[in-house]
N, CA, C and O of each residue as an XYZ file, in Angstrom:
264
protein
N     116.236    106.363    101.349
C     115.501    106.733    102.194
C     114.366    105.884    102.091
O     113.914    105.950    100.948
N     113.641    105.013    102.917
C     112.385    104.541    102.496
C     111.125    105.418    102.919
O     110.863    105.911    104.017
N     110.360    105.467    101.609
C     109.026    106.126    101.793
C     107.986    105.344    101.520
O     108.239    104.183    101.200
N     106.700    105.751    101.575
C     105.454    104.577    101.304
C     104.921    105.380    100.321
O     104.727    106.572    100.560
N     104.593    104.787     99.004
C     103.868    105.468     97.941
C     103.160    104.619     97.311
O     103.640    103.553     96.924
N     101.871    104.972     97.105
C     100.730    104.075     97.164
C     100.682    102.740     97.856
O     100.438    101.661     97.318
N     101.008    103.014     99.406
C     100.502    101.921    100.085
C     102.066    100.790     99.904
O     102.139     99.880    100.730
N     102.877    100.873     99.159
C     104.135    100.209     98.856
C     105.523    100.974     99.422
O     105.789    102.138     99.120
N     106.255    100.249    100.178
C     107.554    101.191    100.695
C     108.414    100.943     99.570
O     108.435     99.847     99.010
N     109.300    102.162     99.129
C     110.423    102.284     97.994
C     111.010    102.721     98.889
O     110.586    102.984    100.014
N     112.212    102.856     98.397
C     113.621    103.191     98.485
C     114.092    104.006     97.556
O     114.679    103.641     96.538
N     113.791    105.416     97.956
C     114.706    106.596     97.291
C     115.521    107.600     97.523
O     115.638    108.043     98.666
N     116.067    108.006     96.691
C     117.032    109.208     96.598
C     116.721    110.190     97.916
O     115.586    110.581     98.189
N     117.885    110.515     98.668
C     117.817    111.798     99.241
C     117.805    113.055     98.940
O     118.837    113.477     98.419
N     116.586    114.105     99.177
C     116.725    115.073     98.590
C     115.812    115.804     97.313
O     115.707    116.973     96.941
N     115.121    114.319     96.768
C     113.930    114.479     96.084
C     112.592    115.427     96.783
O     112.060    115.378     97.892
N     112.318    116.391     95.421
C     110.752    117.115     95.616
C     109.905    116.222     95.311
O     110.292    115.169     94.804
N     108.424    116.489     95.587
C     107.425    115.699     94.843
C     107.393    115.689     93.661
O     106.897    114.727     93.075
N     107.960    116.854     92.925
C     107.976    116.685     91.259
C     109.233    116.159     90.597
O     109.361    115.918     89.396
N     110.173    116.011     91.579
C     111.530    115.053     91.175
C     111.098    113.741     91.129
O     111.462    113.030     90.192
N     110.246    113.237     92.156
C     109.746    112.207     92.619
C     109.069    111.770     91.477
O     109.505    110.719     91.008
N     108.082    112.309     90.874
C     107.225    112.107     89.538
C     108.366    111.919     88.386
O     108.331    111.100     87.467
N     109.315    112.812     88.643
C     110.177    112.555     87.010
C     110.783    111.261     87.044
O     110.844    110.603     86.006
N     111.410    110.657     88.530
C     111.903    109.487     88.996
C     110.960    108.011     88.705
O     111.354    106.860     88.515
N     109.783    108.493     88.751
C     108.752    107.080     88.570
C     108.091    107.271     87.168
O     107.194    106.459     86.942
N     108.371    108.251     86.099
C     107.977    108.679     84.872
C     106.471    108.890     84.624
O     105.736    108.362     83.790
N     106.219    109.780     85.551
C     104.322    109.638     85.833
C     104.567    111.126     85.582
O     105.419    111.807     86.154
N     103.622    111.576     84.560
C     103.147    112.851     83.943
C     102.648    113.974     84.875
O     101.508    113.984     85.339
N     103.381    114.718     85.068
C     102.483    115.713     86.862
C     101.574    116.220     85.796
O     100.773    116.690     86.604
N     101.135    116.458     84.847
C      99.755    117.036     84.178
C      98.554    116.394     84.506
O      97.440    116.916     84.561
N      98.957    114.827     84.795
C      97.457    113.612     84.705
C      97.526    113.414     86.205
O      96.761    112.476     86.429
N      98.104    113.862     87.440
C      97.800    113.394     88.393
C      97.575    114.209     89.551
O      97.822    115.402     89.380
N      97.124    113.830     90.809
C      97.044    114.788     91.864
C      98.112    113.496     92.903
O      98.319    112.289     92.782
N      98.597    114.632     93.956
C      99.269    113.869     95.190
C      99.101    114.401     96.677
O      99.168    115.554     97.102
N      98.864    113.218     97.324
C      98.510    113.707     98.852
C      99.761    113.189     99.132
O     100.192    112.124     98.689
N     100.420    114.053     99.969
C     101.686    113.773    100.963
C     101.269    114.224    102.091
O     100.624    115.225    102.403
N     101.753    113.289    102.716
C     101.235    112.937    104.242
C      99.824    113.176    104.584
O      99.711    113.474    105.773
N      98.804    113.148    103.996
C      97.616    112.945    103.944
C      97.126    114.542    103.709
O      96.028    114.992    104.036
N      97.939    115.091    103.228
C      97.309    116.614    102.733
C      97.810    116.768    101.132
O      98.823    116.365    100.560
N      96.587    117.570    100.648
C      96.841    117.660     99.195
C      97.789    119.038     99.011
O      97.341    120.104     99.431
N      99.091    118.986     98.383
C      99.279    120.473     98.766
C      99.587    121.105     97.113
O      99.734    120.493     96.055
N      99.601    122.000     97.299
C      99.194    122.853     95.617
C     100.159    122.552     94.178
O     101.347    122.694     93.888
N      99.463    122.274     93.781
C     100.469    122.052     92.413
C     101.594    122.654     92.097
O     102.585    121.996     91.780
N     101.595    124.158     92.145
C     102.905    125.121     92.488
C     103.762    124.701     93.123
O     104.895    124.761     92.645
N     103.611    124.251     94.137
C     104.554    123.992     95.315
C     105.369    122.472     95.152
O     106.063    122.034     96.069
N     105.199    121.816     93.988
C     105.148    120.372     94.053
C     107.069    120.462     93.805
O     107.739    119.659     94.455
N     107.566    121.144     93.160
C     109.147    121.567     93.253
C     109.708    122.076     93.993
O     110.850    122.413     93.680
N     109.137    122.443     95.541
C     109.933    123.119     96.592
C     109.557    121.953     97.387
O     110.557    121.554     97.984
N     108.553    121.260     97.636
C     108.324    120.238     98.808
C     109.216    119.313     98.922
O     109.357    118.609     97.922
N     109.966    119.051     99.958
C     110.996    117.880     99.768
C     110.438    116.716    100.572
O     110.141    116.839    101.761
N     110.287    115.430     99.800
C     110.114    114.075    100.180
C     111.355    113.977    101.684
O     112.477    114.462    101.830
N     110.739    113.369    102.328
C     111.405    112.605    103.996
C     111.437    111.481    103.725
O     110.782    110.955    102.825
N     112.291    110.880    104.543
C     112.410    109.343    105.232
C     110.751    109.252    105.913
O     110.397    110.176    106.645
N     109.980    108.333    105.684
C     108.755    107.578    106.399
C     107.811    108.496    105.858
O     106.755    108.275    106.451
N     107.632    109.551    104.908
C     106.918    110.238    104.144
C     105.888    109.009    103.749
O     106.236    107.830    103.803
N     104.412    109.500    103.293
C     103.344    108.815    102.789
C     102.938    109.814    101.569
O     102.592    110.995    101.567
N     103.109    108.922    100.602
C     102.616    109.689     99.424
C     101.586    108.694     98.369
O     101.643    107.504     98.061
N     100.633    109.823     97.993
C      99.537    108.843     97.188
C      99.773    109.676     95.675
O      99.804    110.899     95.541
N      99.919    108.709     94.659
C     100.204    109.539     93.567
C      98.696    109.333     92.746
O      98.719    108.191     92.288
N      97.491    109.960     92.416
C      95.991    109.316     92.046
C      96.261    110.042     90.648
O      96.665    111.193     90.482
N      95.807    108.697     89.295
C      95.924    109.276     88.053
C      94.782    109.628     87.539
O      93.874    108.854     87.846
N      94.331    110.926     86.551
C      93.109    111.340     86.371
C      92.613    109.997     85.542
O      93.491    109.321     85.007
N      90.992    109.521     85.398
C      91.047    108.395     84.573
C      89.646    109.344     83.453
O      88.857    110.244     83.745
N      89.884    108.625     82.237
C      88.794    108.989     81.238
C      87.739    107.575     80.887
O      87.814    106.381     81.178
N      86.843    108.335     80.185
C      85.927    107.396     79.897
C      84.633    107.007     80.495
O      84.233    107.441     81.576
N      84.012    106.190     79.765
C      82.608    105.954     80.393
C      81.799    105.062     80.009
O      80.705    104.943     80.561
């Protein structure tokens, strides 16, 4: 299925949750915030929220420094 991740269309497996998508992309869930279809879901629900065909997902990483 096709989803848009950070502005780019990607083909991912059906049945992924937001949390399993992060694992698939090798992203540490403790260092990001996810916007799913223009809303920011609670971190505790990432393992329950299914990604569907056509979804829009933004993965924003925390940056340190100064």
